[in-house]
C-alpha positions, 0 to 999 in steps of 0.5 A: 147264795140266793140261787142255791137256796131251796125255794122258800115256798117248798121248804115252808110247805115241808116244814108246815106239814111236819108241824101240823101233823105230829102223828106223822113225825118220823121216829126210829120206832117207825122204821119197820112201818116205813120199810113196809110202805117202801116194800108195798111199792116194789115188785120183788120177783126173787122174793128177796123181801119175803122176810120183811114182816112185823113179826121179825126184828127189823134189823134181821130183814134182808138188806137192812142194817142197824146201829149195833145194840140199839135197833136203829135202822142206818142202812138199806141195801137192795142193789141188784135184786131185779126189783121194779116198781117205784121208790115210795116217798115214805122212805123219808121216814127212815130219819136215821138212815145213812146209807141207801143203795137201790142201784142196778134194779129196774126201778121206774118213776121219779126220785122222791123229793122227800129224800131231801129230809134225810139229814143223816144220809151220807150215801145215796146210790140209785144208779142203773135203773130206769128212773125218770123226771128231773133231779130234785133240788131238795137233794141240796138239803143233804148237808152230810151227803158224801156220795151221790150216784144217780146216773144211768137212768132216764133223768132229764133237765138241768143239774140243780145248782142246789147240789152246791150246798152239799158241802161234804160231797166227795163223789157226784155221779150223774153220767149216762142220763139225758141231762142238759144245760150247763155245768152249774158254777155252784159245783165249785163250792164243793171243796171236798169233791174228789170225783165228778162224773158227768159223761154221756149227757147232753150238757152244753156250755163251757167248764166253769172256772169255779171248778178250779176251787175243787182242789181235792178233785181226782177225777173229772170226767165229762165225755160224750156231751156237747161242752165247748169253748176252750179247755181252761188252763186252770185245770193245771192247778188241780194238783191231785187230779189223776184222771181227766176225760173230756172226750167227744165234746166240742172243745176247740183251741189248743191243748193248754200247756198247764196240763203238764203241771198235773204231776199225779195225772195217770189218764188223759183223754181229749179225743173227739174234739176240735182241738188244734195246734201242736202237741205241747212239749209239756205233756212229757212232764206227766211222769205218772201218765199211763194213757194219753188219747188225743185222737180225732182232733185237728192237731198238727205238727210232729209227734213230740211225745217221748217215753224217755220221760213218760216212763209209765206211758202204756197207751198212746193214741194220736190217730185221726189228726193231721200230724206229719213228719216221721216217727221220731227216734226219741219216741222210745229212746230206751226202756219203754213201757209203751204197749199200744201205739195208735197213729192211724189216719195222719199224714206221717211219712218215711219208714217205720224203722222208728218203731223198732226200739219200742220193744214193749209194744203189743199193738201197733196201728200206723194205718192210713198214713203215707209210710214208705219203704220196706217192712224191716226184716228186724221187725221180729225185735218186737217180740211181744207184738200181738197186733200189727196194722200197717194197711193203707200206706205206700209200703213196698218190698216183700213180707219179710220171713222174719215176721214169722218170729212174732210168735204172739201175733194175732192180727197182721193187716197189710192191705192196700200197700204196694207189697210184692213177692210171695207170701213166705212159707214161714208164715205157718209158724204163726200159731196164734194168728187170727186175722191175716189181711193182705188184700189190694197189694201186688203179691204173687206166687202160690198160696203156701201150703204152710198157711194151713198150719196157722190153725188159729186163723179166723179171717183171711183176705187176699183179695186183689193180688196176683196169687196163682195156682190152686187153693191149698188142699189142706185148707180144711185144717183151719177149723176156726176160719170164719172168713175166706176172701180170695177174690180177684186173683189168678187161682185155678183148679178145683175147690178143695173138698177139705173146705167143708171141714171149715165148719165155722165158715160164714163168708166165702169169696172165691170170685174173679178167678179161674176156678173150674170143676164142680162144687164139692159135696162137702159144702153141705157141712158149711152149715154156718155159711151166710155169704158165698160169692163164686162169680166169674169162674168156670165152675160147672155141673149141677149143684149138689142137692145137699146144699139145700141143708145150708139154712143160714145163707143170706147172700149167694152170687155164683153168676158167670159160671157154667152151672146147670140143672135146677136152682132148688139146692140153693133155696134151703134158706129162708133168710136169703136177701141176695140171689144172683145166678146170672149167666149160667145154664140153669134150666127148668121153671123158677121154683116158688121156693124162692119166695120163702125168703121174704126179705129178698132184696135182689133176685137176678136169674138172667142169662139162663135157660129158665122156662115157664111163666113168671111165678105169681108168688114172687109178688110176696117178696115185698122187700124186693128192689131188683128183679132181673129175669132177662135173657131166658125163655119165660112166657106168659103174661107179667103177673099182676101180683108183682104190683105188691113189690112196691120197693122195686128199683130195677125190673128187667124182663127183656129177651124172653117170650112174654105176651100180653099188655104192658101192665098199667100197675107199673105206674104204682112203683114209685121207686122204679129206676129201671124198667126193661121189657124189651125183646118180648112179644108184648102187645097193646099200648104204652100205659099212660100210668108209666108217667107216674114213675117219677124215679125212672132212669131207664125205660126200654120197651123196644122189640115188642108189638106195641101200638098206639101213640107215645103217651104225652105223660112220658114227659113227666119222667124228668129223671129219665136218662134212657128212652128206648121204644124202637122196633114196635108199631107205634103211630102218631107224633113224637110228643113235644112233652119229651122236652121235659125229660131234660136229663135224657142222654139216649133217645131211640124211637126208630122202626115205628110208624111215627109221623108228623114233623120232628118236634123242635122241642127236642132241641131242648134236650141238651144232655143227649149224648149217646144217640138220637135215633128217629130212623125208619119212621114216617116223619116229615117236614124239615130237620129242625134247626134246634137240633144244633143245640145238642152239642154233646150228641155223638150219634144222630140217625134220621134216615128212612123218613120223609124229611125234606128241605136243606140240611140246617147249618146249625148241625155244624155246632154238633162238634161231638158228632161221630156218626150221622145218618140222614140217608133215604129222605127227601133232602135237597141243597148243598151239604154243609162243608163241615159235614163233608167228612161223613161218608157218602152213605150218610146222605145216600137216597136223597136225590137232590143233595149235592156237595162232598162227599156226594157229587158237586153242585151246579151253579143253581145249587143242585146236583149236575145232570148225569150227562154233564158230569160224564162230559166233564169226566171225559174232558179231564181224562183227555187233558190228563192223558195229553199232559202225561204224554208231553211230560214223557217226551220232555224226560226222554229228551233230557235223558238223551242229552245227559248221555251225550255229555257223559260219553264225551267227558269219560274219554271212552273209559269205564267208570271206577268200580264202587268196590274201591272208592265206595262213592259215585262222584264227578271229577271234582269229587262232589255228588248230589242226592236226588230222591233216594239216589246219588247222581253226578254233579253237572259241570257249568256247561251242562247246567247252562245246556240243561237250562237252555233246553229246559226253557225250550221244553217249557215253551213246548209245554205252553204250546201243548197246553194252548192246543189242549185248551182249544180242543 
């Protein structure tokens, strides 16, 4: 009890103040003056308190109630009048007041501790203001208080344990504040407490077991805190509990089976905790339960809920657990009240036929599971269905036409399954359908015209199917349409002009199809359009000028088409964040109107026929992250104003006719990840400031007229993946500091005038993979053995330099190498055998190199002289010719002997025709395969004869060989 007592010093000070100042003791007669003091601290924008004046009877004042016939103020109700200001401590003078309601205003300041002196107070309502500070412990003095609701304020600190002294308290509402600490165990002293509401604070600790003493508790709600531990089993002893909400905390362990004893429970919400184990069978005993939410936990096992006992259950949410098994047949064994069933995000499998008995269902969400099989044609048994959500499963088969019998259906989401077949034309009967998601399936056929009869449709998404044919001509019938997503199909034809009648359309995605023709002029009517993506089609022609009237556009991507003319019609909106017009035929200059959209993030105009200079006004787009003007006919310098675009991550100006120097201010773009200025006419040196672009992944300055040396500072670009400086006039050495760029996988420095040796430090670039190209420079020295460390390298080109010495055997370690060019250097010695698989062109122009695939090396390891090689070739040719003649002579002698034996054995008779026997045989009926033909098996005499002659011929061959060797 000591912990519950009001601090003695504070209590004494309050009492002494009252005793020593009798003129300040509150009496009923002082109520008008007290109320006027309260009024003086309030701001009354609606004039509600204008009638509060000493001349009027206090009991007639607005919001004031009195004891009938006695003029004693017992109540003050100023709720919801937009009052601001603070609550005056003088309110403690209303000694007879039993009811104070200042809720739903804009009051600030603290809760006065003087409220603790109102001993008659039974109801205190201060919720939904902006009160600050802590909850005064003095409120614990209110022995008659029954209702305390001070939530939805900015209160902080702990819940004072002194509130446990308010033994008459029936309702305690402290939700939606910033309270911290544990739930005081002293709350368990409140035997009359019926409602304890502590939601949306930052309370920690566990539920104190003393709450088991609150036997009259009907509502326990402590959601959205940081409470932890296990859910205590004593909750099962709160026999009159009707609502238990512990959602979004950190409770762990299993759901206590004792909850099944709460026979009056109608609402049970445990979502968003860390609960494990299975669903207790005992929950089926909660016959009054209407809402059960166990979602977002780690509950496993099968679904053990059955509405045969839970006859009042309307809302069952088991989403985002690890439940497995199938939908149980006992889920809805008979008449059921179940209206909403949410099973999404589990490991459930099998078919969905188990749902068909739940005929009261209005909403089904079984998405993100592993359901298989077909959507049953009996789905129309669920005649009350409003939402059918089955996406992200493995359902197959077709969309059954019977689905059109669900006349109440508003949402049909079947995306990311394996559905095939056509969309049944009966779909047009769903007059209430608002959302139709079929994307990422394998559906085919045409989009039925009947879909335009679904006049309530708001969102249609068929992305990633195989629909072909044209977009329905009457698509404009869908007046409520806000989203139309038909991307990545095989649609053809033109965009229907009626689409302009979809005046509410906000997002249109027709990209990745085979659409052709011009944009219809009716697009000007789509004034609410925000996003339009038409890329990868064959649309053409100039843009309708009236598109300039579309003021709400934020994203435009019409790249990879054949649009021509000016881009100005797309620039009517000042809210553009993305403008992508890549690979069209737009011409003219870049309009400065593009800079009206100050929140532009991506501007991509590459691959067009734009001319003129890059507008300096682009520098005002300070939010710009990607600027791609490549592959146009732009000229002039790179404007210095672009230095204001400090958020740039991609700057691509390649393949233009830009002149001037590479700007040094580029070094100030600290977020730059790609810089491509290649294939222009830039001059001067590479600025050392580029070394400050620490986020740079790609640096390409190739194909310009740059001179000077490669700055050592480039070595500071430790994130660099691609460095391409080829086709310039760079001089000096390759800086050894490049070794710090240890994430490089492509390095091209060819076609410059670089000199000196290849730095051995390049061997430390272990991520080099795509290419190391140092060709067509003036590099000298030997090939560093360290290059053998580049084991991921696929292409190596060191050609057209002045490298000398031998090819290092360390290059044999380059097992990923598929292209090698060492030609036109001064290399010498033997080509390592493992590198002989590359063509001779890889080594051409090195006079001292030898070995396969080049000519053979001599004894001294040098290539043989031309005369020697010619002599060897001639000798080989003579020997080969002699051997061939000898073999021909042997074959002729063998054929002659065979003929003599064959004639003598036939006795002059012709062999039997093949037409009857079908086989070519010897007398004993045997035949042998020789090559692909059949020959007669020789007799014993012939074998020996052949063997004898063979030995003679062998002797002749030996003799011939000896003669040749002598020659």
